[in-house]
ZABA-887016 format. One record per residue (C-alpha): x, y, z; residue in one letter. Coordinates in nm, 3 decimals. Example, Ala and Ser with C-alpha at 12.3 -4.5 7.8 and 13.67 -1.06 7.14 Angstrom:
# ZABA-887016
1.230/-0.450/0.780/a
1.367/-0.106/0.714/s
This chain:
# ZABA-887016
0.072/1.332/-0.112/m
0.345/1.089/-0.132/l
0.507/0.921/0.168/q
0.797/0.674/0.133/k
0.784/0.506/0.511/t
0.916/0.146/0.674/v
0.650/0.000/0.801/g
0.490/-0.322/0.927/i
0.121/-0.491/0.912/v
-0.086/-0.526/1.211/l
-0.431/-0.582/1.042/r
-0.564/-0.678/0.699/t
-0.959/-0.662/0.543/q
-1.060/-0.784/0.222/d
-1.252/-0.493/0.060/y
-1.403/-0.603/-0.220/g
-1.351/-0.910/-0.441/e
-1.007/-0.808/-0.550/t
-0.907/-0.512/-0.261/h
-0.751/-0.471/0.079/k
-0.773/-0.314/0.388/l
-0.413/-0.298/0.534/v
-0.296/-0.106/0.829/t
0.048/-0.048/0.882/i
0.237/0.071/1.154/f
0.481/0.312/1.023/t
0.779/0.468/1.192/k
0.719/0.802/1.015/e
0.359/0.853/0.996/v
0.242/0.603/1.274/g
-0.042/0.393/1.240/k
-0.219/0.471/0.895/i
-0.499/0.224/0.717/t
-0.445/0.206/0.371/t
-0.627/0.056/0.018/i
-0.418/-0.159/-0.132/s
-0.551/-0.236/-0.490/r
-0.574/-0.577/-0.663/g
-0.395/-0.747/-0.364/a
-0.616/-1.057/-0.361/n
-0.541/-1.073/-0.767/k
-0.318/-1.369/-0.806/p
-0.055/-1.195/-0.997/r
-0.045/-0.868/-0.828/s
0.268/-0.640/-0.700/r
0.128/-0.599/-0.376/l
0.019/-0.884/-0.224/s
0.288/-1.004/-0.107/a
0.344/-0.660/0.120/v
-0.056/-0.722/0.198/s
0.005/-0.986/0.446/q
0.008/-0.977/0.878/l
0.354/-0.950/1.010/f
0.500/-0.829/0.638/i
0.799/-0.551/0.723/e
0.859/-0.321/0.437/a
0.947/0.020/0.281/d
0.621/0.099/0.144/f
0.522/0.386/-0.071/l
0.208/0.537/-0.002/l
-0.038/0.815/-0.103/y
-0.184/0.997/0.183/i
-0.465/1.226/0.066/p
-0.735/1.400/0.277/k
-0.937/1.064/0.257/g
-0.846/0.712/0.237/l
-0.458/0.643/0.201/a
-0.352/0.465/-0.108/t
-0.106/0.195/-0.100/l
0.142/0.231/-0.398/r
0.423/-0.019/-0.368/q
0.666/-0.207/-0.120/g
0.985/-0.329/-0.106/d
0.975/-0.646/0.171/i
1.250/-0.640/0.413/i
1.116/-0.924/0.616/s
0.864/-1.207/0.644/t
0.935/-1.330/0.929/y
0.916/-1.695/0.825/r
1.027/-1.870/1.120/h
0.725/-1.719/1.262/i
0.445/-1.836/1.017/r
0.586/-2.160/1.009/e
0.548/-2.251/1.377/d
0.204/-2.196/1.552/l
0.274/-2.086/1.880/l
0.534/-1.796/1.779/r
0.224/-1.705/1.490/t
0.006/-1.666/1.804/t
0.274/-1.532/2.008/y
0.326/-1.253/1.726/a
-0.047/-1.192/1.612/a
-0.133/-1.143/1.981/y
0.205/-0.850/1.999/m
0.080/-0.690/1.660/i
-0.307/-0.709/1.786/e
-0.268/-0.546/2.137/l
-0.006/-0.315/1.945/t
-0.283/-0.214/1.673/d
-0.535/-0.130/1.998/k
-0.316/0.075/2.210/l
-0.163/0.292/1.928/i
-0.360/0.568/1.796/e
-0.370/0.663/1.392/e
-0.120/0.910/1.246/k
0.059/0.946/1.555/s
0.424/0.843/1.514/p
0.664/0.695/1.746/d
1.002/0.562/1.631/p
1.121/0.410/1.960/f
0.804/0.183/1.978/l
0.838/0.091/1.608/y
1.144/0.023/1.671/n
1.119/-0.227/1.969/e
0.831/-0.365/1.784/l
1.046/-0.471/1.487/s
1.321/-0.595/1.765/q
1.089/-0.800/1.901/t
0.927/-0.979/1.614/l
1.306/-1.038/1.503/e
1.331/-1.230/1.825/w
1.059/-1.395/1.786/i
1.144/-1.543/1.472/n
1.492/-1.601/1.588/e
1.534/-1.725/1.905/e
1.392/-2.036/2.105/e
1.368/-1.822/2.417/d
1.150/-1.516/2.327/y
0.870/-1.467/2.608/l
1.093/-1.235/2.802/v
1.116/-1.003/2.551/p
0.774/-0.993/2.404/l
0.648/-0.914/2.795/m
0.943/-0.618/2.754/m
0.744/-0.504/2.479/y
0.365/-0.512/2.645/e
0.517/-0.317/2.894/m
0.609/-0.032/2.697/k
0.272/-0.049/2.508/l
0.129/-0.020/2.857/f
0.347/0.267/2.885/k
0.212/0.399/2.587/k
-0.151/0.343/2.624/g
-0.158/0.515/2.944/g
-0.181/0.256/3.221/f
0.165/0.109/3.324/a
0.190/0.009/3.620/p
0.387/0.155/3.959/v
0.720/-0.110/3.972/v
0.976/0.162/4.103/d
0.836/0.217/4.417/y
0.516/0.153/4.665/c
0.202/0.281/4.418/v
0.070/0.366/4.801/n
0.345/0.547/5.011/c
0.596/0.602/4.703/s
0.876/0.466/4.916/y
1.161/0.276/4.745/h
1.289/0.046/4.957/e
1.186/-0.325/5.063/g
0.883/-0.388/4.801/l
0.725/-0.660/4.869/q
0.426/-0.743/4.654/a
0.211/-0.651/4.351/f
-0.121/-0.541/4.367/s
-0.349/-0.582/4.069/i
-0.605/-0.370/4.222/r
-0.392/-0.117/4.332/e
-0.209/-0.064/3.988/g
0.164/-0.206/4.136/g
0.418/-0.257/4.398/a
0.348/-0.227/4.776/l
0.603/-0.180/4.998/c
0.640/-0.436/5.358/n
0.476/-0.146/5.505/r
0.152/-0.119/5.304/c
0.145/-0.482/5.154/v
-0.141/-0.557/5.425/s
-0.388/-0.316/5.217/i
-0.442/-0.604/4.957/d
-0.504/-0.910/5.060/q
-0.491/-1.033/4.717/y
-0.141/-0.921/4.628/a
0.115/-1.128/4.473/m
0.439/-1.198/4.646/r
0.733/-1.108/4.443/l
1.158/-1.125/4.545/p
1.375/-0.793/4.460/p
1.477/-0.928/4.161/a
1.187/-0.910/3.974/l
1.090/-0.576/4.067/f
1.397/-0.503/3.906/r
1.319/-0.727/3.616/i
0.994/-0.534/3.526/l
1.162/-0.229/3.596/s
1.413/-0.303/3.285/i
1.102/-0.427/3.083/f
0.932/-0.067/3.163/l
1.207/0.145/3.074/h
1.515/-0.015/2.900/v
1.522/-0.048/2.527/e
1.581/-0.465/2.431/l
1.911/-0.361/2.214/d
2.015/-0.271/2.521/r
1.924/-0.572/2.720/v
2.046/-0.869/2.537/g
1.921/-1.204/2.663/k
1.767/-1.196/3.063/i
1.797/-1.517/3.151/k
1.474/-1.621/3.397/m
1.393/-1.900/3.560/k
1.073/-2.106/3.403/t
0.881/-2.028/3.706/e
0.950/-1.698/3.733/n
0.868/-1.642/3.360/i
0.571/-1.791/3.427/e
0.472/-1.579/3.730/r
0.533/-1.245/3.575/l
0.359/-1.369/3.261/r
0.034/-1.414/3.533/q
0.076/-1.110/3.661/l
0.067/-0.896/3.308/l
-0.228/-1.130/3.186/d
-0.421/-1.019/3.504/q
-0.318/-0.653/3.498/y
-0.392/-0.674/3.186/y
-0.742/-0.805/3.268/d
-0.782/-0.502/3.497/q
-0.695/-0.229/3.336/y
-0.634/-0.322/2.958/g
-0.961/-0.276/2.830/g
-1.025/-0.449/2.486/y
-1.080/-0.761/2.442/k
-0.725/-0.984/2.272/i
-0.880/-1.247/2.057/r
-0.541/-1.430/2.041/s
-0.532/-1.420/2.400/r
-0.772/-1.688/2.381/k
-0.575/-1.901/2.137/l
-0.270/-1.869/2.362/l
-0.498/-1.989/2.659/e
-0.573/-2.311/2.475/q
-0.207/-2.406/2.435/f
-0.171/-2.316/2.782/k
-0.377/-2.582/2.893/k
-0.253/-2.852/2.647/l
0.093/-2.808/2.841/e
-0.035/-2.829/3.146/e
């Protein structure tokens, strides 16, 4: 069966001397691994569309076994991401996390659009950490381990949210905060922000202005939360941690 679909390359791997295995998150088919024959040859027409981060219109042949990448027309190379090491590392983190948390051949047009828009934001804007965290929260939801941020995880009360408990998996209200002495205190505004991250599409939000210290607090929170519930090692996170140490 031939299938034409828009997609973003999540992972590539050499296959023999001249071929590549290319894992693509497509809008119509979901995640699918294909063989890109001859992609490592210098003049191959498939080499350009068989690279990480590429978004393209792909033509795939999908039999019962391994799919074949027949052709592709590039939509975006995300050039500015490729030219900046920090942007590249954040984009690689996001792509790697996507690859880990979505299943094969399970279409999700909403998540695809969020990924595409987030990559575009990282490519074009200076302040891209907030959109990245928005996408992360939606990936956590897709993976089935999103935190509770709209009400108290212990008593389900919606008012008086005071702290975020990694151990309990979400928000604690002023009546329940004592059950976890290590819970991270957060102002009500940050709980509203986390709710937006989890539920609202990026294109409905526009730019969210946040203080640097609040971005850092939420970044720390999401990292710790993923360490507790994510289950997969993300290689690109090690490089991001090295960047943070250099900044310090």
